[in-house]
C-alpha positions, 0 to 999 in steps of 0.5 A: 855083963861089959858095958856098952854104948849103943846096943843090947846086952842079952843076959839070959839066966834060969830061976837058978841063975840069979842074975838080971834078965833085963838087956842094958838098954841102949844109950846115945853116943856120948857128947864128943868134944869138939875139934877145930878143923884139921887139914894134913898135908898129903904125905910125899911119895911117889906111890898114888895109892898111898893117901896119908902115912904118919908115924908121928915122928912130926910133932907138926903132921896135923893132928889136933894138939890141945889140953881141955876139960874133956881131955888131953891130945899131944905128940909124945915120944913118936905116939899119938896120946889122947887122954879123956878124962872121966865123964861122958865125954868122947875125945876124938881128933879128925883127919880133915883133908879130902873126903875118902870114899874108898880105901884101907885105913890101919893104925896101932895102938896101945892102953896105957890106962888100966880099966880094961871093961869099961873105957876104950878107944873109937876109929872112924871113918867115913866121917862127914861132921859130928854128927854123921860117921862109922865107927868102931869101938874097941875095949881094953878087955879085947871086946869091940862093936861097931856102930854108925851115927847119922845125924846124931842117931847112933845104932849098932851095926855089928854087935859087942863081942870078944875079938878072936885075933885082939890082944887084952891091954896092955899088949898093943894090937893093929886094926885095918879097916877096909871099906869100899862101897857099901862093904866093910872088912875088919882085920885085927892083926893082919887077921881078918875078924869080921864084915857087913855091908851098909850104904847109909854113909858113901864117904868122909874122913878118919879119926881118932878117939877114945871114950873114959867112963864116969868113974875112970879116965882112959889113955891110948898111945896111936902109932903108925897110921896108914891110909890107902887107896882101895885097889883088889890089885895093890898090895896094901889092900887084905885078901878077905878069906873065902867065907865059911861054907854053910854048913850041912846039918843031918836030918834027924828023928826023935829017936836019933835026937834021944840018942844023941842026949844019951850019949852027951853028958854036958848034963853032968856038968856041976852047976855053979851060978858064976861060973856055970849056969844054964847059958853055959849049959846051953853054949856047950850042949849046942857046940856038941849037937853041931860037933855032929852036924845037928842043928841045933840053937840056944832059946832065951826067954823072959818072964812075966813079973820076973828079974830072972830069965832062962836059956835052953836048946832047940833041935830041929828034927823031921818027925816032931819039928823043933824040940825044945830040950833043957840041958841041965836034965834031958827033959823038953818043953812042949809049951815054949810060946809067949803068954805060956807057963813054962813047964817042962814035959816030965814034971821034973821041975816047978814051973818058970812062969808066964813067958814074956819074950822068947829069943833065939840067940848065939852065944859065947861063955863070956855072955856075949851074945847075938841074933840066931835065925834058924 
């Protein structure tokens, strides 16, 4: 499972999956290296929509330049380079101009360092001070997450996931963050990625930073910072695509479900602890069901006094309500409740244990999960 800085990552496995079932615990944002107050001169332009343009060709454009015990920040060959030295300190630089309320903020980056899973970069907006800001974290392997820090308390806004439009290191990427009112939209390489609403922070500055791991340094090159006034009518503001319509699921009976499971061959897949375990079975059965407009989702359970959990699938039927299906054998569970022993209805397998916790989730084959609300 990937390292994260502020959120829980779900790790669900069967008794045969043999992996830790306890989520990685949330930890606070690493201590931030202090930076001096910097005031950047407005970009000379006649276009009132432009707040800032910086291609780092001017080594005195105002970003922090320093060499510290925690990291280095300096201009090099028309780019801005930040190096964070191994430890739990973030190294950052802040654009400390006039506070920005609504804007379109973009920056390009490329990784110089090689530890793609454990180190990465931060992009900040509505940054009020060292204790209150929004931030986007991106790892070198193309995963990302969004968080907020309010008076030094950090929480998750968008959970860790693979970027659909992010290139893994060492390829370069462009990030665009559009923030207006309580709304935030994120684009990777000019393609829409995700959005959310949050009313915690109304204005502030922008910033760039990197985070190392306890074992590894990190280096990132930044280029072509641009900040524009948000205005849906100007050419700098991306047009958010229309939301995908809520799927309309077919109403099915128990008999319909049985026929679907007979026709589906997910259970024919060969189990492999490392490459195809219980979570993979569950992901594929849900995907196959949704292709036929059947309502299905992943169920993750943890057991009392056990390190291992289990993942299977829930289906919604009209005559039997929620039906829980084991995708490795197409058998069912009718006793899925906290405090119950999880045993299959056919007696095909040994009982797993007493259920401690149940979660409904969406997951991908890289092990990234988020909550699912039926």
